[in-house]
TORPA-4810 file (N, C-alpha, C, O; in nm, 3 decimals):
<nodes>
NODE_1_-1.949_-0.457_0.833_-1.809_-0.480_0.788_-1.755_-0.355_0.722_-1.817_-0.300_0.630_X
NODE_2_-1.638_-0.310_0.769_-1.574_-0.190_0.711_-1.496_-0.229_0.590_-1.484_-0.346_0.553_X
NODE_3_-1.438_-0.120_0.526_-1.370_-0.138_0.391_-1.245_-0.237_0.416_-1.222_-0.325_0.333_X
NODE_4_-1.172_-0.223_0.518_-1.055_-0.307_0.540_-1.096_-0.455_0.537_-1.037_-0.537_0.466_X
NODE_5_-1.201_-0.486_0.619_-1.247_-0.622_0.621_-1.293_-0.667_0.493_-1.258_-0.777_0.451_X
NODE_6_-1.374_-0.586_0.421_-1.416_-0.614_0.286_-1.300_-0.649_0.181_-1.307_-0.741_0.099_X
NODE_7_-1.195_-0.565_0.198_-1.082_-0.584_0.102_-1.019_-0.730_0.134_-0.993_-0.813_0.047_X
NODE_8_-0.998_-0.746_0.265_-0.933_-0.878_0.310_-1.015_-0.994_0.288_-0.962_-1.106_0.286_X
NODE_9_-1.145_-0.978_0.270_-1.231_-1.093_0.228_-1.250_-1.112_0.079_-1.321_-1.202_0.035_X
NODE_10_-1.188_-1.032_0.007_-1.190_-1.044_-0.135_-1.298_-0.974_-0.215_-1.333_-1.017_-0.325_X
NODE_11_-1.352_-0.864_-0.159_-1.453_-0.786_-0.227_-1.377_-0.697_-0.329_-1.329_-0.588_-0.297_X
NODE_12_-1.367_-0.749_-0.454_-1.286_-0.667_-0.548_-1.347_-0.545_-0.597_-1.275_-0.462_-0.653_X
NODE_13_-1.478_-0.521_-0.582_-1.532_-0.398_-0.609_-1.482_-0.295_-0.521_-1.437_-0.191_-0.567_X
NODE_14_-1.486_-0.319_-0.389_-1.440_-0.227_-0.285_-1.284_-0.216_-0.293_-1.230_-0.107_-0.273_X
NODE_15_-1.219_-0.316_-0.320_-1.070_-0.324_-0.334_-1.023_-0.219_-0.445_-0.935_-0.135_-0.427_X
NODE_16_-1.093_-0.236_-0.560_-1.056_-0.147_-0.677_-1.093_-0.007_-0.648_-1.013_0.083_-0.673_X
NODE_17_-1.217_0.018_-0.593_-1.261_0.156_-0.573_-1.168_0.229_-0.473_-1.130_0.344_-0.495_X
NODE_18_-1.133_0.160_-0.359_-1.042_0.225_-0.257_-0.908_0.242_-0.317_-0.846_0.346_-0.295_X
NODE_19_-0.854_0.145_-0.393_-0.721_0.155_-0.454_-0.717_0.273_-0.554_-0.619_0.347_-0.556_X
NODE_20_-0.814_0.291_-0.630_-0.817_0.398_-0.733_-0.826_0.532_-0.659_-0.757_0.626_-0.697_X
NODE_21_-0.903_0.543_-0.563_-0.917_0.673_-0.485_-0.787_0.709_-0.422_-0.746_0.825_-0.426_X
NODE_22_-0.716_0.608_-0.359_-0.589_0.636_-0.292_-0.483_0.673_-0.396_-0.409_0.770_-0.381_X
NODE_23_-0.480_0.593_-0.501_-0.374_0.613_-0.610_-0.392_0.750_-0.671_-0.295_0.822_-0.693_X
NODE_24_-0.514_0.784_-0.696_-0.539_0.914_-0.756_-0.511_1.035_-0.665_-0.449_1.133_-0.705_X
NODE_25_-0.562_1.022_-0.535_-0.539_1.125_-0.434_-0.391_1.163_-0.411_-0.356_1.279_-0.390_X
NODE_26_-0.305_1.059_-0.416_-0.164_1.080_-0.382_-0.073_1.084_-0.505_0.049_1.085_-0.489_X
NODE_27_-0.124_1.085_-0.619_-0.041_1.094_-0.742_-0.004_1.235_-0.763_-0.095_1.316_-0.780_X
NODE_28_0.126_1.276_-0.763_0.159_1.418_-0.787_0.122_1.460_-0.925_0.124_1.382_-1.020_X
NODE_29_0.089_1.583_-0.934_0.043_1.646_-1.063_0.160_1.738_-1.115_0.162_1.777_-1.231_X
NODE_30_0.257_1.769_-1.024_0.367_1.853_-1.066_0.482_1.819_-0.976_0.465_1.744_-0.879_X
NODE_31_0.602_1.873_-1.007_0.718_1.851_-0.922_0.705_1.898_-0.778_0.755_1.831_-0.687_X
NODE_32_0.639_2.008_-0.755_0.623_2.064_-0.631_0.546_1.961_-0.532_0.580_1.944_-0.415_X
NODE_33_0.449_1.902_-0.589_0.370_1.803_-0.510_0.439_1.669_-0.483_0.391_1.589_-0.403_X
NODE_34_0.545_1.645_-0.547_0.619_1.518_-0.541_0.654_1.477_-0.393_0.633_1.362_-0.355_X
NODE_35_0.706_1.572_-0.313_0.748_1.542_-0.187_0.628_1.522_-0.089_0.635_1.441_0.003_X
NODE_36_0.518_1.598_-0.113_0.408_1.585_-0.025_0.323_1.457_-0.059_0.268_1.391_0.029_X
NODE_37_0.316_1.431_-0.173_0.226_1.310_-0.209_0.324_1.190_-0.207_0.400_1.174_-0.112_X
NODE_38_0.320_1.100_-0.320_0.393_0.979_-0.313_0.467_0.975_-0.451_0.411_1.007_-0.556_X
NODE_39_0.593_0.934_-0.442_0.672_0.906_-0.568_0.658_0.757_-0.600_0.647_0.673_-0.512_X
NODE_40_0.658_0.731_-0.725_0.656_0.586_-0.769_0.761_0.505_-0.704_0.734_0.394_-0.659_X
NODE_41_0.881_0.556_-0.698_0.995_0.481_-0.638_0.966_0.451_-0.492_1.000_0.342_-0.448_X
NODE_42_0.907_0.540_-0.415_0.887_0.511_-0.274_0.786_0.394_-0.257_0.805_0.312_-0.167_X
NODE_43_0.680_0.385_-0.339_0.585_0.273_-0.317_0.634_0.146_-0.390_0.611_0.034_-0.345_X
NODE_44_0.705_0.168_-0.511_0.755_0.041_-0.579_0.845_-0.039_-0.485_0.843_-0.162_-0.486_X
NODE_45_0.927_0.032_-0.401_1.024_-0.028_-0.314_0.953_-0.115_-0.226_0.999_-0.228_-0.204_X
NODE_46_0.836_-0.073_-0.166_0.767_-0.149_-0.064_0.691_-0.264_-0.151_0.688_-0.380_-0.110_X
NODE_47_0.638_-0.230_-0.257_0.572_-0.334_-0.340_0.660_-0.459_-0.364_0.616_-0.574_-0.356_X
NODE_48_0.788_-0.428_-0.395_0.879_-0.540_-0.423_0.885_-0.635_-0.310_0.883_-0.756_-0.331_X
NODE_49_0.893_-0.582_-0.183_0.895_-0.667_-0.062_0.760_-0.747_-0.043_0.757_-0.864_-0.003_X
NODE_50_0.659_-0.680_-0.072_0.524_-0.751_-0.065_0.514_-0.858_-0.160_0.464_-0.965_-0.124_X
NODE_51_0.560_-0.841_-0.290_0.558_-0.939_-0.393_0.649_-1.062_-0.360_0.622_-1.173_-0.405_X
NODE_52_0.752_-1.039_-0.285_0.845_-1.151_-0.253_0.795_-1.235_-0.139_0.853_-1.341_-0.118_X
NODE_53_0.694_-1.199_-0.064_0.638_-1.272_0.046_0.584_-1.403_-0.005_0.514_-1.404_-0.106_X
NODE_54_0.616_-1.518_0.062_0.565_-1.647_0.031_0.474_-1.691_0.137_0.474_-1.632_0.245_X
NODE_55_0.394_-1.793_0.116_0.299_-1.842_0.215_0.362_-1.867_0.346_0.304_-1.831_0.449_X
NODE_56_0.479_-1.926_0.350_0.545_-1.955_0.481_0.580_-1.821_0.553_0.582_-1.816_0.676_X
NODE_57_0.607_-1.717_0.480_0.628_-1.590_0.543_0.502_-1.530_0.618_0.509_-1.454_0.715_X
NODE_58_0.392_-1.572_0.563_0.262_-1.527_0.618_0.230_-1.612_0.744_0.179_-1.564_0.845_X
NODE_59_0.262_-1.741_0.729_0.223_-1.836_0.846_0.319_-1.805_0.961_0.279_-1.821_1.077_X
NODE_60_0.440_-1.764_0.939_0.534_-1.741_1.042_0.524_-1.593_1.107_0.580_-1.565_1.212_X
NODE_61_0.448_-1.504_1.032_0.430_-1.371_1.079_0.536_-1.276_1.025_0.540_-1.161_1.068_X
NODE_62_0.628_-1.320_0.929_0.725_-1.239_0.876_0.665_-1.118_0.800_0.730_-1.014_0.789_X
NODE_63_0.551_-1.132_0.752_0.479_-1.026_0.680_0.458_-0.902_0.774_0.443_-0.790_0.725_X
NODE_64_0.458_-0.922_0.894_0.434_-0.812_0.998_0.553_-0.709_0.982_0.537_-0.589_1.005_X
NODE_65_0.672_-0.761_0.942_0.788_-0.668_0.924_0.763_-0.565_0.820_0.831_-0.462_0.817_X
NODE_66_0.666_-0.588_0.733_0.623_-0.478_0.634_0.582_-0.350_0.701_0.598_-0.240_0.648_X
NODE_67_0.526_-0.369_0.825_0.489_-0.249_0.898_0.615_-0.158_0.928_0.614_-0.036_0.908_X
NODE_68_0.719_-0.227_0.975_0.834_-0.155_1.003_0.895_-0.099_0.878_0.953_0.010_0.885_X
NODE_69_0.888_-0.164_0.765_0.945_-0.107_0.641_0.863_0.027_0.605_0.925_0.127_0.569_X
NODE_70_0.736_0.026_0.613_0.659_0.144_0.573_0.689_0.252_0.678_0.697_0.369_0.642_X
NODE_71_0.704_0.218_0.799_0.730_0.315_0.905_0.860_0.378_0.878_0.870_0.500_0.893_X
NODE_72_0.964_0.305_0.838_1.094_0.358_0.806_1.084_0.455_0.688_1.128_0.570_0.696_X
NODE_73_1.026_0.405_0.579_1.016_0.495_0.457_0.929_0.622_0.493_0.959_0.729_0.441_X
NODE_74_0.830_0.613_0.575_0.745_0.723_0.612_0.825_0.822_0.700_0.816_0.943_0.681_X
NODE_75_0.907_0.766_0.801_0.982_0.841_0.885_1.092_0.915_0.807_1.118_1.033_0.834_X
NODE_76_1.154_0.851_0.716_1.258_0.912_0.626_1.214_1.026_0.541_1.294_1.114_0.510_X
NODE_77_1.084_1.025_0.502_1.027_1.122_0.419_0.917_1.190_0.491_0.801_1.177_0.452_X
NODE_78_0.948_1.264_0.599_0.855_1.326_0.693_0.753_1.423_0.624_0.644_1.449_0.675_X
NODE_79_0.796_1.475_0.503_0.700_1.575_0.432_0.593_1.505_0.360_0.499_1.569_0.314_X
NODE_80_0.602_1.373_0.346_0.508_1.305_0.264_0.388_1.268_0.336_0.388_1.172_0.413_X
NODE_81_0.282_1.343_0.314_0.151_1.309_0.371_0.092_1.182_0.312_0.013_1.113_0.376_X
NODE_82_0.131_1.153_0.189_0.085_1.030_0.122_0.146_0.907_0.185_0.077_0.806_0.199_X
NODE_83_0.277_0.911_0.227_0.331_0.790_0.300_0.271_0.775_0.437_0.251_0.663_0.485_X
NODE_84_0.244_0.885_0.502_0.183_0.874_0.637_0.043_0.795_0.625_0.011_0.702_0.699_X
NODE_85_-0.035_0.842_0.523_-0.163_0.782_0.503_-0.158_0.634_0.458_-0.243_0.554_0.496_X
NODE_86_-0.064_0.602_0.382_-0.032_0.466_0.330_0.007_0.381_0.459_-0.039_0.268_0.477_X
NODE_87_0.087_0.438_0.542_0.123_0.368_0.668_0.000_0.330_0.744_-0.017_0.215_0.785_X
NODE_88_-0.091_0.435_0.766_-0.212_0.401_0.843_-0.293_0.290_0.785_-0.340_0.202_0.857_X
NODE_89_-0.310_0.294_0.649_-0.382_0.194_0.588_-0.318_0.045_0.599_-0.382_-0.057_0.627_X
NODE_90_-0.187_0.054_0.572_-0.108_-0.073_0.586_-0.114_-0.131_0.730_-0.123_-0.252_0.748_X
NODE_91_-0.108_-0.044_0.829_-0.110_-0.098_0.965_-0.247_-0.165_0.982_-0.252_-0.277_1.033_X
NODE_92_-0.354_-0.105_0.943_-0.481_-0.166_0.967_-0.496_-0.300_0.897_-0.546_-0.397_0.954_X
NODE_93_-0.450_-0.301_0.765_-0.462_-0.423_0.684_-0.377_-0.530_0.743_-0.426_-0.640_0.767_X
NODE_94_-0.252_-0.502_0.767_-0.160_-0.606_0.813_-0.194_-0.656_0.947_-0.163_-0.772_0.977_X
NODE_95_-0.255_-0.578_1.032_-0.294_-0.628_1.162_-0.414_-0.710_1.160_-0.445_-0.781_1.255_X
NODE_96_-0.488_-0.700_1.042_-0.607_-0.793_1.029_-0.586_-0.909_0.941_-0.684_-0.978_0.913_X
NODE_97_-0.472_-0.938_0.896_-0.437_-1.056_0.814_-0.440_-1.174_0.902_-0.489_-1.278_0.857_X
NODE_98_-0.394_-1.170_1.022_-0.392_-1.275_1.118_-0.336_-1.409_1.061_-0.399_-1.513_1.074_X
NODE_99_-0.220_-1.404_1.001_-0.153_-1.517_0.952_-0.230_-1.593_0.837_-0.202_-1.710_0.812_X
NODE_100_-0.318_-1.532_0.774_-0.399_-1.589_0.676_-0.351_-1.560_0.539_-0.362_-1.447_0.492_X
NODE_101_-0.296_-1.663_0.472_-0.239_-1.640_0.334_-0.338_-1.577_0.241_-0.304_-1.480_0.173_X
NODE_102_-0.460_-1.628_0.233_-0.563_-1.569_0.144_-0.584_-1.425_0.164_-0.594_-1.351_0.066_X
NODE_103_-0.593_-1.378_0.290_-0.613_-1.237_0.318_-0.483_-1.160_0.281_-0.489_-1.044_0.241_X
NODE_104_-0.374_-1.222_0.293_-0.250_-1.154_0.247_-0.246_-1.138_0.095_-0.188_-1.042_0.045_X
NODE_105_-0.308_-1.233_0.021_-0.323_-1.221_-0.125_-0.409_-1.088_-0.165_-0.377_-1.006_-0.251_X
NODE_106_-0.518_-1.086_-0.086_-0.603_-0.975_-0.118_-0.533_-0.841_-0.080_-0.552_-0.742_-0.150_X
NODE_107_-0.456_-0.837_0.025_-0.372_-0.719_0.056_-0.284_-0.695_-0.058_-0.275_-0.580_-0.102_X
NODE_108_-0.213_-0.796_-0.113_-0.119_-0.778_-0.224_-0.191_-0.719_-0.345_-0.140_-0.628_-0.409_X
NODE_109_-0.307_-0.771_-0.375_-0.384_-0.721_-0.492_-0.419_-0.579_-0.469_-0.414_-0.498_-0.562_X
NODE_110_-0.453_-0.544_-0.349_-0.497_-0.407_-0.316_-0.375_-0.305_-0.339_-0.390_-0.195_-0.391_X
NODE_111_-0.259_-0.352_-0.298_-0.150_-0.271_-0.305_-0.095_-0.256_-0.446_-0.051_-0.148_-0.487_X
NODE_112_-0.098_-0.366_-0.518_-0.066_-0.366_-0.666_-0.158_-0.272_-0.739_-0.112_-0.200_-0.828_X
NODE_113_-0.286_-0.266_-0.708_-0.391_-0.175_-0.769_-0.352_-0.032_-0.724_-0.357_0.057_-0.809_X
NODE_114_-0.314_-0.004_-0.599_-0.274_0.128_-0.567_-0.162_0.177_-0.651_-0.169_0.287_-0.706_X
NODE_115_-0.061_0.100_-0.662_0.065_0.131_-0.731_0.023_0.161_-0.885_0.072_0.257_-0.944_X
NODE_116_-0.066_0.077_-0.942_-0.108_0.094_-1.079_-0.180_0.219_-1.106_-0.150_0.289_-1.203_X
NODE_117_-0.282_0.252_-1.015_-0.360_0.368_-1.030_-0.269_0.494_-1.009_-0.284_0.592_-1.082_X
NODE_118_-0.179_0.491_-0.914_-0.088_0.597_-0.887_-0.009_0.628_-1.012_0.001_0.744_-1.053_X
NODE_119_0.045_0.531_-1.071_0.121_0.545_-1.197_0.036_0.609_-1.305_0.079_0.699_-1.377_X
NODE_120_-0.082_0.561_-1.314_-0.184_0.615_-1.413_-0.208_0.763_-1.397_-0.199_0.839_-1.494_X
NODE_121_-0.237_0.807_-1.275_-0.277_0.939_-1.245_-0.161_1.036_-1.224_-0.184_1.157_-1.230_X
NODE_122_-0.043_0.991_-1.202_0.071_1.079_-1.185_0.109_1.155_-1.309_0.112_1.101_-1.419_X
NODE_123_0.138_1.274_-1.290_0.177_1.358_-1.405_0.335_1.386_-1.398_0.388_1.459_-1.482_X
NODE_124_0.401_1.330_-1.305_0.536_1.349_-1.274_0.620_1.223_-1.302_0.583_1.114_-1.257_X
NODE_125_0.729_1.236_-1.374_0.828_1.129_-1.402_0.909_1.103_-1.289_0.952_1.198_-1.224_X
NODE_126_0.938_0.977_-1.255_1.025_0.932_-1.150_1.165_0.920_-1.197_1.253_0.882_-1.119_X
</nodes>
């Protein structure tokens, strides 16, 4: 079982470890890194959409539109290696949810943890 599967099955130890690694890796340490890594506003915007999803959105497949949202944000900010990496991870996670609300909940926890660790490790104000 790979990390993606473990996260979506509710392995909180792996979920937390992966979220901290990602949040720390893409948290800018100075203004110069801000474009290449991730800004809090870029990921908060996506998180807001994730948090608004309801069970019926998962069962109908509306959650798959999040892939388009992250693709748009990533395409708009072509210099951001952090957004490209986040898009890759999101694609894998969202494709493996398979309309399962419980798996989506674990995805949501994972993303919330990424945003939290990113904020903690970032040295740049948004």
